[in-house]
C-alpha positions as CSV (number, residue, x, y, z in Angstrom):
1,M,0.0,0.0,0.0
2,H,2.9,2.4,0.8
3,N,4.2,2.1,-2.8
4,E,0.8,2.9,-4.2
5,L,0.5,6.0,-2.0
6,D,4.0,7.1,-3.0
7,D,3.3,6.5,-6.7
8,E,0.1,8.6,-6.6
9,C,1.8,11.4,-4.7
10,Q,4.5,11.5,-7.4
11,K,1.7,11.7,-10.0
12,C,0.1,14.7,-8.2
13,I,3.5,16.4,-8.0
14,K,4.0,15.8,-11.7
15,W,0.6,17.2,-12.7
16,T,1.0,20.2,-10.5
17,N,4.4,20.9,-11.9
18,Q,3.0,20.7,-15.5
19,L,0.5,23.4,-14.6
20,E,3.4,25.8,-14.1
21,L,4.5,25.4,-17.7
22,D,4.1,28.4,-20.0
23,N,1.9,28.4,-23.1
24,L,-0.4,25.5,-22.2
25,T,-3.5,25.3,-24.3
26,E,-7.0,25.1,-22.6
27,E,-7.2,21.5,-23.7
28,Q,-3.8,20.7,-22.0
29,I,-4.9,22.5,-18.9
30,D,-8.2,20.6,-18.8
31,E,-6.4,17.3,-19.3
32,I,-3.9,18.1,-16.5
33,F,-6.7,19.0,-14.1
34,G,-8.5,15.8,-15.0
35,E,-5.5,13.7,-14.3
36,L,-4.9,15.6,-11.1
37,A,-8.4,15.0,-10.0
38,V,-8.1,11.3,-10.6
39,S,-4.8,11.2,-8.6
40,V,-6.3,13.1,-5.7
41,A,-9.4,10.8,-5.6
42,L,-7.1,7.8,-5.6
43,L,-5.0,9.2,-2.8
44,N,-8.1,9.9,-0.8
45,T,-9.3,6.3,-1.2
46,Q,-5.9,4.8,-0.5
47,S,-5.5,7.0,2.6
48,Q,-8.9,5.9,3.9
49,I,-7.8,2.3,3.5
50,V,-4.6,2.9,5.4
51,K,-6.5,4.7,8.1
52,E,-8.9,1.8,8.5
53,K,-6.0,-0.7,8.7
54,I,-4.3,1.4,11.4
55,E,-7.5,1.6,13.4
56,D,-8.1,-2.2,13.3
């Protein structure tokens, strides 16, 4: 589970860094935000699973 959390965090960083690039088109920005939203949702789900395991 730790590796999955780490991978998803790295993806969030990647997408966030890409938003800082100059001359992005609206389509590119939309795609980056879409990918970022997916990564954040997966992080939320994975974090909840870890929390439940810790509490058990």
